[in-house]
N, C-alpha and C positions, 0 to 999 in steps of 0.2 A: 184539413179535415177534408175539403174541395178534391184536392189530391188523390187521397184516399177513395173518395167514392169514384173517380175518375177511373184508375186503376181497377178497382172491383169489377168495374163498369167493362174495361177492357178485356177484363181475364174473362167475364161473362162471354162477351161475343166471342171470344176466339175459342173458349168450350163450344159453344152453340154452333161455330162454324165448323168445329172438329167432328162434332156428333151430325152437321146435316152429311160433313163427305164421309165418315164411317156409314152411314143408310144410306148413301147413294152407291157406294162401293158393295153395300152387301147386297142391294136390290140388283145391282148389275150381274153379281155373282149368282144371285138366285135365278136369274133370267137366263143366264148361260149353262147353269145346271140343269135348268128345266127344258131348254132347246135340246140341249145333249142326250137326257133323257128320253125325250120324244123322238128323236133320231135314231137313239139305240133301240127303241120300242119298235120302230117303223121298221128298223132294218131286221130284228130277231123275228119277228112275228111270221114272215113267210116261212123262215127254216124250222119253227115250233107249229106252223101250220103243217109242214112236209111231214116232220118225224111223226105230229100226232096223226096224221093220214094213213102213214103206213103202218103204225101200231094198231089202226083201228079192226074193227069188224067189218065184213062187206057191207053188210046190213047197215051198222050204224054210219057207214062212209056216204052211202045214198041218203039215210032219214037226216041227217046232221053233219053235213059236210064240212062246217066250219068250228064246230065245238072241239074242244083241246082236250085230247086225253081223256074222252068221255067212255072210251072203252078200252080193252085190249086184246090182242092176238096177233098170229104171227103168219095167218095165211096171206095175207097181202105180198109178205117177204118171201115165201116160199112160192108162190105164184111166181113173181119175178124171177126169183133164181132159178125155176125149174122150168117151166112154160114159157118166161120170157129171156131165158138162155142167158142171163145177167153172170151166171157161173163162169161162159165161156168168153163173154165179154170182160170180164173183170182180169181175168187171163190173158188175154188179148193186147187188153191197156198195159198191163205190168212188162208185155214185151214189147212195145213200142215205146212205153215213158222211162223206163231204166236201161236199157241199153243205150239210147240217145242221150241221155242226162249224164251218162259215166263218160261217154266219148264226147262231150261237152266241153266237159270239166276236166279232163286231161287235156285237150289242146288247148284251151283257154288259159288255162295255166302254164303252159307251154309257151304258149305265144304270148301272153302279157308279160312273163319272165324274159322274153327273148325282147321285145318293144320296150321293154323299162330298162335293161339292165346289161345287153348286149350292143355295142356298137358295130353296125355293118353297115354298109354303102346303102343308101336309100331308106335308111329305115322310117325315116319320117314319112317320106311319100309310101310307104306301102304299108303305114297304119294306118292312113288317112283313106286309101283305096279299102281297106277292111274296114273300118268304120262307116265308107259309104254304105256297107251293105244294111245300115239303120235308117239309113235316109231311102231306101227302095221299097216301096210295097210288094207285100207278096203276091199281090192280084195283078201286076204288071208282068210277071214271068211265069206265074204258076199253069198257064196252059202251054207254053213253049215247052216246059219242065214236063207236063206230062209226056208229049211228045218222046221227049229226050230218053225219057225214062223206059217207054214202050221201047223205042228202038235199040235201048240196051238190055232188054229182055228183065227190067225189074219193077216194071209195073205189076200192079196186085201183087207184090211180095212184101215180109215183114223188112226185107235191107232197104228195099226202094225208099219205103215207108220211115226207116229210120235215118234214112240219108238227109231225105227231107227237112226234116225235124230238126237234124244236127246243124246243116247250114244254115236254117233260118235264126237258131241260136248262139251261132259262132260270134258273128257281128260284137253284139251285146256282153259276151262272155267276155271276149279278149279285151274290149273296152274296158269291161268291170274289174277284171284282174289286173291290167296295166296299170290301175289307179293305184292299187296296195302295195305292187313291187316300185311303185315310184318313190313312194313313201318312205322304203326300208333307208338304213342309214348305209353309205357304201361302206364306213369302216367294215361292217359284218362279213362281205363278202371278201375286201382286202386282206383281213386277218385269216379268212379260210384258206386262200391263194396264198399267203406267207407258209401257212401250216402245208402245204402240199395239195389243198383238197382239189381233186376237178371241179369241171363247171357243172356235170351231173350231180355230184355228192355236195356243192352248194346250192344248188336248187334244190334237191330234193330233202336235206337234213340242217341247214339252214335257213332256206327261203321259205319253204312251204310252212314248217310250223306257226312263222310268223305270221302268215296269211290264211291259217286257217277257217278263221270265222267268214272271211270273205269267200272262201271256195263253197263253206257250207252254207250261207246265203244264197251264191249263186247255183247251187246245186237243188235247192226249194225251189228257189225263182224257176228255173229250168225245168225241175220234173211238174209242179203245178201247170205252166205252161203247155207242156207237151200231154200231160194228163188232161186237161180241160182242152186240148184241140179239135175241134169238129171238120175243119176244112180239109185238113193234108188226110186222114184217113179214108173222108166220104171221095174226095177225087182220086187217090190214087191207088184204093184198094176197093175197086168198083164190083167185084162180082160179090164183094159179102162173104168171100171164105175165112177172112178176118176182121173181125168189126172191134173196137173199143166201146168203151161204156156211153160214151157222148154217139157215136154213130149208134149203137145199138138202141138207147134210149130214143133216138128218133124214127126209127124203123119199128119200136115198141108201140109208137103212138100211131104212126102211119098204117100198121097191116093188119090192126083190129079196131072193133069199137071202144070209144074213148073212158076205159076202167081208169077210174081217180085214184082207187087203192094201190093195184099194183105198180101204176105210174109213178105215186109217190114213195113205193118202197125201190122202184128202181133209181130214182134219182138219191134217193138215201143213201143205197148202194153204192152212185157215183160219188158221192161228197163225202162219205165218212174216212175213208183212206187219206185223202186231202187234211181234212180236220186233224188226224191221226198224226201225220208228219208235220204238220205245224205246229202243235202243240207239244210234241216231244221237240223239236229243233225252234222253239220259237226264240228261245234265248240267243243264241247263235245267228239266227236271221235278223235279229235286231240289233245286236253287237256287229254285224257285217254291214247293213246297211249303214249306221251310224257311223262308223270308221270311214266307210265310203263316202258318204255327205262331206264329212272334216276333211278328208284326204283331199276330195275333187275338189 
């Protein structure tokens, strides 16, 4: 009887210990969820406030600036689109972001393939020289680059600004794509060479489909970086003939009294294309960066 009582007492103590552990874990999980919900609310509130302000009536913006979706009007968007010239700013942003992104993807994939799969003298040294561009801040050479573009006649032109955006993204793009090509098995290209495929065909038809997720992730990352770039168009497009959305938003705030409604509408016009692209390509972006993390 004594042994049975002792065993039952031990079982009850074990059960209570398990219950305490489960309670501690559930409490910790609740705290983590509470922290995450709070951080998400703090992150989303400014975005919701911008959307709400852009879609309010001008009178409601002045009387209740922090009220969310208290009214609905397209006046602020029309004012930003026409008076604020955001229609031309949007076109200029596309003319700066799309060509530079395409060129970065093409050169980065070819350079990444060459550094990963093609043996040539000095390959490692040249690769480290390319990666060295990641360590040099843009601020250290932006002024000499200004005078260089002016001497070449490319200052205040879309070609010159695109070249600057391309040069600032090539080092990371080459480094990023090399990681994907390095992880592919050598048997694939060996089999293609045995079948008589040329090097260009191996690159285009064998290797590129296998790193498409990485190329898509790099494309989205480069496009977002170029779309949100403020300093390059401000420095190298000084006359104001071409103005992307970032620089146009800056001029819109500085050239008139602070009208919050059209300003929020201009901000909304600036961020909507970015959100749309990310939502459409989020699966490719996630797959690309996860694959790059595993391979790197």
